[in-house]
C-alpha positions as CSV (number, residue, x, y, z in Angstrom):
1,M,48.5,65.7,156.0
2,Q,45.9,64.3,158.6
3,R,48.9,62.3,160.5
4,A,50.7,65.3,160.1
5,R,47.9,67.9,162.0
6,R,47.5,64.9,164.5
7,R,51.6,64.5,165.5
8,T,51.9,68.6,165.8
9,A,48.9,68.7,167.5
10,A,50.1,66.0,170.2
11,Y,53.3,67.4,170.2
12,A,51.9,71.0,171.3
13,A,50.0,68.9,174.2
14,A,52.9,67.0,175.6
15,L,54.8,70.8,175.7
16,A,52.0,72.1,177.4
17,L,52.2,69.9,179.7
18,I,55.6,70.3,181.0
19,L,55.9,73.9,181.0
20,P,55.0,75.5,184.4
21,A,51.4,75.6,185.2
22,G,52.2,79.0,187.5
23,A,54.7,80.7,189.8
24,G,56.9,78.1,192.0
25,C,55.1,75.4,190.4
26,S,55.6,72.5,187.7
27,G,53.6,69.9,186.4
28,G,50.6,70.7,188.1
29,R,52.1,70.5,191.7
30,E,51.3,72.7,194.7
31,P,52.4,76.3,194.6
32,D,54.3,75.7,198.2
33,V,56.0,72.2,197.3
34,A,59.6,72.3,197.9
35,H,61.9,71.8,195.0
36,S,65.2,70.6,195.3
37,Q,68.1,73.7,194.6
38,A,70.7,71.2,193.2
39,A,70.7,68.2,191.3
40,T,73.9,66.5,189.6
41,L,73.9,65.2,186.3
42,H,76.1,61.9,185.6
43,L,76.7,61.2,182.1
44,D,78.9,58.8,180.6
45,K,80.2,60.3,177.2
46,P,80.4,63.6,177.8
47,V,82.3,64.0,174.3
48,G,81.8,60.8,171.9
49,L,80.4,60.3,168.7
50,A,77.4,61.3,167.7
51,D,76.3,57.4,166.7
52,E,76.9,56.2,170.3
53,P,74.7,56.4,173.2
54,V,74.9,58.9,176.3
55,H,73.6,57.1,179.8
56,T,72.2,59.7,181.2
57,R,71.9,59.9,185.4
58,I,70.5,62.5,187.9
59,S,71.2,62.2,191.4
60,G,70.9,64.1,194.6
61,L,67.3,64.5,194.4
62,A,64.2,64.3,197.1
63,S,62.4,61.0,196.9
64,G,59.3,61.4,194.3
65,E,60.3,64.9,193.4
66,E,59.0,65.8,189.4
67,V,61.6,67.1,187.1
68,T,61.6,68.2,183.5
69,V,65.1,67.3,181.5
70,T,65.4,69.3,178.1
71,A,67.7,68.7,175.8
72,R,68.7,71.5,173.1
73,A,70.8,71.5,170.0
74,T,71.0,74.3,167.1
75,D,71.5,73.0,163.5
76,A,73.4,74.5,160.8
77,D,70.7,76.9,159.5
78,G,70.4,78.3,162.9
79,M,67.2,76.5,164.0
80,T,67.1,75.4,168.0
81,W,65.9,72.0,168.6
82,T,64.6,71.0,171.4
83,G,63.8,67.8,173.6
84,R,61.5,67.3,176.9
85,A,60.3,65.0,179.2
86,V,59.3,65.0,182.8
87,F,60.2,62.2,185.1
88,T,59.5,61.7,188.5
89,A,62.7,60.3,190.9
90,D,62.8,57.2,192.6
91,D,62.6,56.5,196.6
92,K,66.5,57.1,196.1
93,G,66.1,60.5,194.5
94,I,67.4,59.3,191.6
95,V,66.2,59.7,187.5
96,D,67.9,56.7,185.3
97,L,67.0,58.2,181.9
98,D,67.9,54.5,180.6
99,H,64.7,53.0,182.5
100,A,62.6,56.1,183.7
101,E,59.1,56.4,181.1
102,P,58.6,60.1,180.9
103,E,55.0,61.2,182.2
104,A,54.9,63.5,179.5
105,G,57.3,64.9,176.9
106,T,58.5,64.6,173.1
107,Y,58.9,61.2,173.4
108,R,56.8,58.2,175.1
109,G,58.7,55.0,177.1
110,A,62.0,54.4,178.8
111,D,65.0,55.5,176.2
112,G,68.2,57.0,177.4
113,M,68.3,58.4,174.0
114,G,64.9,59.5,173.5
115,L,65.7,63.3,174.2
116,F,68.0,63.4,171.2
117,W,66.1,62.0,168.4
118,S,62.7,63.2,169.8
119,M,64.1,66.9,169.7
120,T,61.6,69.1,167.5
121,P,62.7,72.5,166.1
122,A,61.6,75.8,167.4
123,K,59.5,76.6,164.5
124,G,57.6,74.7,161.3
125,D,56.2,71.5,161.6
126,P,58.3,68.4,162.9
127,D,57.4,65.9,160.2
128,K,58.6,67.9,157.5
129,S,61.7,69.4,159.2
130,W,65.6,68.1,159.1
131,F,68.2,68.7,161.5
132,R,70.5,70.0,159.0
133,T,74.2,69.4,159.6
134,E,77.5,71.0,158.1
135,H,80.2,68.7,156.0
136,P,81.9,66.8,158.8
137,Q,85.2,68.2,157.3
138,K,84.0,72.1,158.2
139,V,82.3,71.1,161.6
140,S,83.9,67.7,162.9
141,S,81.2,67.9,165.9
142,Y,77.7,69.3,167.3
143,Q,76.7,70.5,171.2
144,V,73.9,69.2,173.0
145,R,72.6,71.3,176.0
146,L,70.9,69.1,179.1
147,M,69.2,70.8,181.7
148,V,67.3,69.8,184.1
149,E,64.8,72.0,186.3
150,A,62.7,72.1,189.4
151,G,59.7,74.4,189.9
152,S,61.0,77.2,187.8
153,R,64.9,76.7,188.6
154,T,67.2,75.0,186.3
155,I,69.0,72.7,189.0
156,A,71.7,70.7,186.8
157,E,72.8,71.3,183.6
158,R,75.4,69.8,181.3
159,Q,77.2,70.3,177.9
160,L,77.8,67.2,175.3
161,T,80.0,67.3,171.9
162,R,78.5,64.9,169.8
163,T,81.6,64.2,166.9
164,W,81.5,62.9,163.6
165,A,85.1,63.0,163.3
166,I,87.8,62.4,165.6
167,N,91.2,64.2,165.3
168,G,93.4,62.2,162.6
169,V,90.4,61.3,160.2
170,H,91.5,61.8,157.0
171,R,88.9,63.3,153.9
172,K,89.8,63.0,149.8
173,E,88.2,64.0,147.2
174,L,87.6,62.1,144.6
175,T,87.0,63.4,140.8
176,V,86.5,61.6,137.3
177,A,89.0,63.9,135.9
178,H,91.3,62.6,138.3
179,D,90.6,59.3,140.2
180,K,87.7,58.1,137.3
181,L,85.3,58.5,140.4
182,R,83.3,60.9,142.0
183,G,83.1,60.2,145.8
184,E,84.5,61.2,149.0
185,L,87.4,59.4,150.6
186,F,87.3,59.0,154.4
187,L,90.5,57.6,156.4
188,P,90.9,56.6,159.7
189,P,94.1,57.8,162.0
190,S,96.8,55.9,160.3
191,H,98.4,54.5,163.5
192,G,95.4,51.8,164.1
193,P,94.7,48.4,162.7
194,R,93.5,47.8,159.3
195,R,89.6,47.1,159.0
196,A,86.4,46.4,157.1
197,P,86.7,49.3,154.5
198,V,83.2,50.1,153.4
199,L,81.6,51.4,150.2
200,L,78.4,54.0,151.0
201,L,75.8,53.7,147.9
202,G,73.0,56.3,147.8
203,G,69.5,56.1,146.3
204,S,67.3,57.6,143.9
205,E,68.4,60.9,145.6
206,G,72.1,60.6,143.6
207,G,74.5,62.9,144.5
208,L,77.5,62.2,146.8
209,G,75.4,60.5,149.4
210,D,76.3,60.3,153.1
211,P,79.7,62.1,154.5
212,L,78.2,61.9,158.4
213,A,78.4,57.8,158.3
214,A,81.6,58.0,156.1
215,A,83.4,60.4,159.0
216,L,82.1,57.9,161.9
217,L,82.6,55.0,160.0
218,A,86.2,56.3,159.6
219,S,86.5,57.5,163.5
220,R,85.6,53.9,164.4
221,G,88.7,52.9,162.0
222,H,87.1,51.8,158.6
223,P,88.3,53.2,155.7
224,A,85.0,54.6,153.9
225,L,84.3,56.1,150.8
226,T,80.9,57.4,150.0
227,L,80.5,57.2,146.2
228,C,78.3,59.5,144.0
229,Y,77.7,57.1,140.7
230,F,75.2,59.4,139.2
231,D,74.0,63.1,139.2
232,C,77.0,64.4,140.2
233,Q,80.1,65.9,138.0
234,G,81.3,63.6,135.5
235,R,78.5,61.5,136.2
236,P,75.8,60.4,134.2
237,K,72.7,63.0,135.1
238,N,69.9,59.4,135.5
239,L,70.0,56.4,136.9
240,A,70.5,54.7,133.8
241,A,73.0,52.1,132.7
242,I,75.3,52.2,135.5
243,S,78.0,50.0,135.4
244,L,79.3,47.4,137.7
245,E,82.4,48.0,136.9
246,Y,82.6,51.5,137.9
247,F,81.4,50.0,141.8
248,A,84.4,47.5,141.2
249,A,86.7,50.0,140.3
250,A,85.6,52.3,143.8
251,A,86.0,48.6,145.9
252,R,89.3,48.3,144.6
253,L,90.4,52.0,145.4
254,L,89.4,51.6,148.9
255,R,90.6,48.5,149.4
256,N,94.1,49.6,148.6
257,Q,94.2,51.9,151.2
258,P,96.6,51.5,154.2
259,Q,94.2,51.2,156.8
260,A,92.0,48.9,155.2
261,D,91.7,45.4,155.4
262,A,91.6,44.2,151.5
263,Q,89.3,40.8,152.5
264,R,86.3,42.4,154.0
265,L,85.2,45.1,152.3
266,V,81.6,46.0,152.7
267,V,78.9,47.4,150.3
268,I,76.3,49.5,152.2
269,G,73.5,50.7,149.9
270,A,70.3,52.6,151.0
271,S,66.9,52.3,148.4
272,R,68.0,51.8,144.6
273,G,71.5,51.5,145.9
274,S,70.8,48.2,148.0
275,E,70.4,46.8,144.4
276,A,73.6,47.8,143.4
277,A,75.2,46.4,146.8
278,Q,73.6,43.3,146.1
279,L,75.3,43.0,142.6
280,M,78.5,44.0,143.6
281,A,78.0,41.3,146.5
282,Q,76.8,38.7,143.9
283,Y,78.7,39.6,140.8
284,Y,82.2,40.3,142.9
285,P,82.9,38.2,145.5
286,D,86.9,38.7,145.1
287,L,86.5,42.4,146.1
288,V,83.4,42.4,148.0
289,R,82.6,40.4,151.5
290,D,79.5,41.6,152.9
291,A,76.0,43.6,152.1
292,V,74.0,46.2,154.1
293,V,70.8,46.9,152.4
294,Y,68.8,49.0,153.7
295,M,64.8,49.3,152.4
296,P,66.3,46.7,149.6
297,S,64.2,46.1,146.8
298,R,64.4,42.1,145.7
299,N,64.7,43.0,141.9
300,T,66.8,45.0,140.0
301,N,64.8,47.8,138.9
302,R,64.3,50.2,135.5
303,A,66.3,53.2,134.6
304,Y,65.2,56.6,136.9
305,Y,65.0,59.8,135.0
306,R,64.3,62.4,137.4
307,G,60.5,64.1,136.9
308,C,59.9,61.8,133.7
309,F,58.3,58.6,134.9
310,E,58.1,57.4,131.0
311,C,61.8,57.7,130.5
312,G,63.2,54.7,131.9
313,R,60.6,52.0,130.6
314,G,62.0,48.9,129.5
315,Q,65.8,50.5,130.0
316,A,68.0,48.7,132.7
317,A,69.3,50.8,135.3
318,W,72.6,48.5,135.9
319,T,75.0,46.8,133.8
320,K,77.6,44.7,133.5
321,N,80.1,43.9,130.3
322,G,77.7,46.2,128.5
323,K,74.6,44.3,129.4
324,G,71.6,45.5,130.9
325,L,70.7,43.8,134.3
326,Q,67.2,43.2,134.5
327,L,66.7,40.7,137.3
328,I,63.8,39.0,139.3
329,P,65.2,38.2,141.8
330,I,68.7,39.5,142.5
331,P,70.5,35.9,142.9
332,L,73.0,36.2,146.1
333,D,74.4,32.3,145.9
334,H,77.8,33.7,145.1
335,V,77.8,35.7,147.5
336,R,80.9,35.5,150.1
337,G,80.0,36.7,153.2
338,T,76.7,37.7,154.6
339,V,73.2,40.4,153.2
340,L,72.3,41.5,156.3
341,A,68.8,43.4,155.3
342,I,67.0,46.4,157.0
343,A,63.5,47.1,156.3
344,G,60.4,48.9,158.2
345,G,56.7,47.3,157.5
346,D,55.2,50.8,156.9
347,D,57.1,51.7,153.6
348,P,55.6,53.9,151.0
349,V,58.0,53.5,148.6
350,W,58.3,49.9,148.0
351,N,57.8,46.5,149.5
352,S,61.5,47.0,151.1
353,L,60.0,44.3,154.3
354,P,58.8,41.3,151.8
355,S,61.9,42.3,150.6
356,A,64.4,42.0,153.2
357,E,62.5,38.8,154.6
358,S,63.2,37.1,151.2
359,I,66.9,38.2,151.5
360,A,67.1,36.0,154.3
361,Q,65.8,33.2,152.9
362,E,68.6,32.7,150.2
363,R,72.2,31.3,151.1
364,N,75.8,32.9,150.5
365,A,78.5,30.5,148.6
366,T,79.0,28.6,151.4
367,G,75.6,27.5,151.9
368,H,74.6,29.7,154.9
369,K,71.3,31.7,155.2
370,H,72.1,35.8,154.9
371,R,69.9,37.8,157.5
372,A,67.5,40.7,158.3
373,L,66.4,43.3,160.6
374,L,62.5,43.6,160.3
375,Y,60.7,47.1,162.4
376,P,57.1,46.4,161.6
377,K,56.3,50.3,162.3
378,A,59.2,51.4,160.9
379,G,59.4,53.2,157.0
380,H,61.7,54.1,154.4
381,A,63.7,56.5,156.7
382,V,65.5,53.2,158.6
383,G,69.1,53.9,157.9
384,V,71.6,54.3,158.7
385,F,73.1,55.8,162.1
386,P,71.2,56.7,165.3
387,Y,70.3,59.4,167.4
388,L,70.4,62.5,164.9
389,P,67.0,64.4,165.7
390,D,64.9,64.4,162.2
391,S,61.6,63.5,161.1
392,G,62.7,61.1,158.5
393,G,59.8,62.8,156.4
394,S,56.4,61.9,156.7
395,H,56.2,60.9,153.3
396,L,58.3,58.5,154.3
397,G,56.1,56.4,156.1
398,G,56.4,55.5,159.8
399,T,56.5,56.4,163.0
400,R,59.2,59.1,164.4
401,T,59.8,57.0,167.4
402,A,59.7,53.6,165.1
403,N,62.2,54.8,162.6
404,A,64.3,56.3,165.5
405,R,64.3,53.2,167.1
406,A,64.8,50.8,164.1
407,K,68.0,53.3,163.5
408,A,69.3,52.6,167.3
409,D,68.5,49.0,167.1
410,S,69.9,47.7,163.6
411,W,73.1,50.1,163.2
412,P,74.9,48.1,165.9
413,H,74.2,44.7,163.9
414,V,75.9,46.8,161.0
415,L,79.0,47.7,163.6
416,R,79.3,44.3,164.2
417,L,79.2,43.2,160.8
418,L,82.1,45.3,159.8
419,G,84.2,43.8,162.7
420,P,86.2,44.8,164.8
C-alpha cells in the first residue's frame, strides 16, 4: 500500500508538470513564447494489431520547442485512460518518440510505445486498475487518439486502430458436451499457409484463459486454442487431479485444423499453467514441439482449492494414466523442441526467476539447451503480449515500467519461436 501511495503521488506530480502553467504558456515557458500553429503526426501503422509497436514522429515544430503528446483510449467500462509526455523538439523541429526522452509524463526514458502502456485511468488507483476489453468476437479493435499540444493549442491529432482479430479470423466455442473440451478456438483466414498451432493455458485463476492472445495469434496465422482445464462448465471446480490426457485431446484437435502445421504445436502456459505446459512437452513429444512458460515453476505443485489452502495438501494437481504426478523437478529431457521460460525477479507469488534459470540449464531430446528470458525488476505479470495499458496489479510485484518492458521484449522472442 505504501508503494502504491508513492507511485500515485509520483503520477500526480508528473501530470502536474505537464499541465499549462497559465494562459499562453506550457511546461513553465514564458507567456510571450510563440508556439507552432500546426505540426504533422507521422504514424507507420495507423491500423495494426494490438501487439505491434507503432513508430511515431512529429515534424514541423520549431527548434527547441516544447510540446505535450497525449494518448487517450476508452476501455469497455467507459473509463478514459490517458498517457502523456513532454518533449523538446530537436534542432530540425522533430520529435521521434522511439528515441526522445520525455522531460515529464506518465513514463520515463525513450520508449516509442510508452504512451500506450503507461496510460492511467481517469479515476481510481493506477496500481489496482485494469484496462478492461470486450471479447474479441464482440469488439475486434479499440481506438487510441494521439494529440500534440503546443501551449494551449492542439496542433496535430491522429487516431489509431489497435486490432485484436483481423477480418477472416473465425472463433469456435468448444463445449464438454459436444467436443469433450471447454475452450475457445480461433482460426486464421483459410487462405494462408500452415503455421504452428498454439495451445494457451492460464493459471490458478481458472476459467477460459486469454481470448485476446488467441485472437492475436490467429490474426498472425496460428490456429490458437485457449483452453479451460478447471473452474468452468463441464470441468472440475478446482485444480486437482487434472489429467494430461485432457490436454492431449486438445492438442490433437488443434493440430488437426486445416491451417495447422501438425509437427510444430506449441503450448504456452502461465503460472500454474507452466507446469502443464512442461509436462505436455516432456510426455507428449509426438504432439508438442515447443513450450513457452511464463512465471514458471520448476516443480509440480500440489492441488489448489480456491479459498481452502489445506484442502490440496498431499493431492496432486496433475495426473497421467490415472496416477498423480509429483515431480521435483519436472524432467525436460524428452522435449522435442525448446522450452522458453520467461520470468521476473520481483515475483511475490513464487521464485519464478530461479525456476526459469534452472529450465535454461536443462537439455532437450537432441541435447540442445532450453532457454530463459530474465527480467530482474519485473514481477508475476510479465506475460503475455505487450502495450495494453494496465497495472499488472501491485500485488503481483515488479514495477509497471518493468512489467511492460518485459512483455515488449519477450513477445517477439515468442513469435520467433512459433516461426513463420
